[in-house]
N, C-alpha and C positions, 0 to 999 in steps of 0.2 A: 407754864410750869407751876406746880403747886408751891405754896409757901409753907415754910416749916417742914414738918415730917408727915403731914397728912396727904391723902390723895387729892387729885384735882376734883373740883365739885361734881362734875358729871360722873366720874369714876366712883366717887363716894356714894352717890345715889344708886348707881348700878350695884355696888357691893351690898348696900342695905337691902335692895330687892333680892339679891341672891341669898342673903342670910335668911330672909323671910321664906323663900322657896325651899332652901336646903335644910333649914333648922340647924341642928348641931353638926350635921354632916358636911362633907365636901360637895359643892354643887356639881351636878352631872352635866354632860355636854349639851343636852337638850335644854336644861335650865339656863346654861350660859348662852346658848344660841338665842333663845327667846329674849333674854335680858339685853345682850349686846345688840341685837337686831333693832332695838328701839332707843338706844343710848344717845345717838346724835340727832338733834332736831332737824338739821339740814337733810340728812339721809332720809328721815321720815317724810319730809316735805316732797322730796324727789320720788320716793317710792322704791328705791333700791332695797332689796331684802336678802338677808343671809338665809339660804335654804338648807345648807348642810354645814356642820361643824364637827371636827374631830381633833385628835391630837396633832396639832401643827398644820392643819389644812382646813379650808372652808370654801364654800361656793356662795357667791352673791349673784343675784339676777337683776338685770335692768328689764322692767316690763316693756312689752310692746305697746306703746301709746304715742299719740301724735306730739305731745309736748316734750318728748325725748329726742325729737328729730332736729336736724339742721336744715338749712335752706336747700340742700341737695336731696332731701328725702331719705337720708341715712341717719343712724343713731349718732347724736352729737358726741364729739370727742370728750367733752366734760363729763357726760354720763358714763362713757366707757372708763375714764380715769376713776370716777367715783366708785364704780363697781369693783375695779381692781383694788383700790385702797380699802374698801369695806371687806373684800374677801381676805386681804392680808391681815387686817385688824382682827377679823374673826379667827384666822389661823393662829395669830398671836394668842388670842384668848384661849383657844383650844390647847396650845402648847404649854401655857402657864396654868392650866386648869387646877393643878394641885395647890397653886399659890395665888389663884386669882383674887382672893380676898386681901392680898398684900400688894397689889399693883398700885403704884403711886402715880405713874404717868407713862404714856406711850405716845411719842411725838414723831411725826414724819419730818425727816431732815432733808431728804433729797429724793428725786425720782427721775426715771427715764422711760419714755413711752415710745414704742415702735408700732405704728399702725400699718397693717399688712394688706387689708382688704376693706371695702366698704361694709359697714355693719348694718344689717337689716334684721328686723324682727326682734324677738326676745334674745338677750345676750346673757351668757353665763361666764362669770369670771371665777376661775379656779385658783385660789391663792394658797401659797405655802410660805413658811418662814424657816430661817436657819440662822445659826450663829454658833461659833465655837464655844461661847459662854452660856448658851441657853440651857442645856441639860444640867450643867453644874448649878446654875442659878435656881432652877426649879427644885433641885434636890436640897439646896442650901436652906438654912433658916436665917441667914444673915442678910443685911441690906445689900442689894446688888444694883449696880448700874452697868448697862452693857449695850452694845450696838447690835442690831438685828437687821437681817436682809430679808425682804419679802419679794416674791416673784408671783405675778399673776399672768395666766394665759386666758385670753378671752375668746369664746366660741359663739357662733350663731347656732340656730336650731338644726342646721345641717352638719354640725360639728366641724365647720371650717374655722381654722385658727385665724382670727381677724386682728389680734393685737397682742403684744407682750409688754408688760410693765414691770420694771424693777424699782423697788422702794427701799430706802434706808431709814431706819428708825433708831431713836434713843429710847431705851426702856429703863424703868426704875421700879424695882421691887423693894418694899419695905421689909424690915426684919419680921420674922414670923414669931 
């Protein structure tokens, strides 16, 4: 959690990058996608990437490569979870796009994963977010803290549903 009223250090760096890209305007979804896609060092190391980002939804991909595999020759559950979490974090960024420069923190509290089939090849996680408070928080100019639910559905290249992941977050938006 951040200390004081400022954003967490990684979020502050991303916001500075968005300010450079957007100038005086509000950052667009593609600018947000490119910035959020490189925000977390661990995600960069693993190679999970956000390929699509819109208002409240995002797609993250696990590349097809040997170091993503487990001992059974399928995509490791940790890589699947990471893709789900990245997709939902991207969906959050898209949902709060009008106030993205006021995000203070976005923290995962809890998650539930259901693995349905062995994962093979490139995997796509389609994430969405929802909250009764989300729309009001985005419209508001006041400081807001609220809970948010993310849902990611993971598919292989044949569009087989291979996993479902539900995530619960704490969000904090600073005053505009």
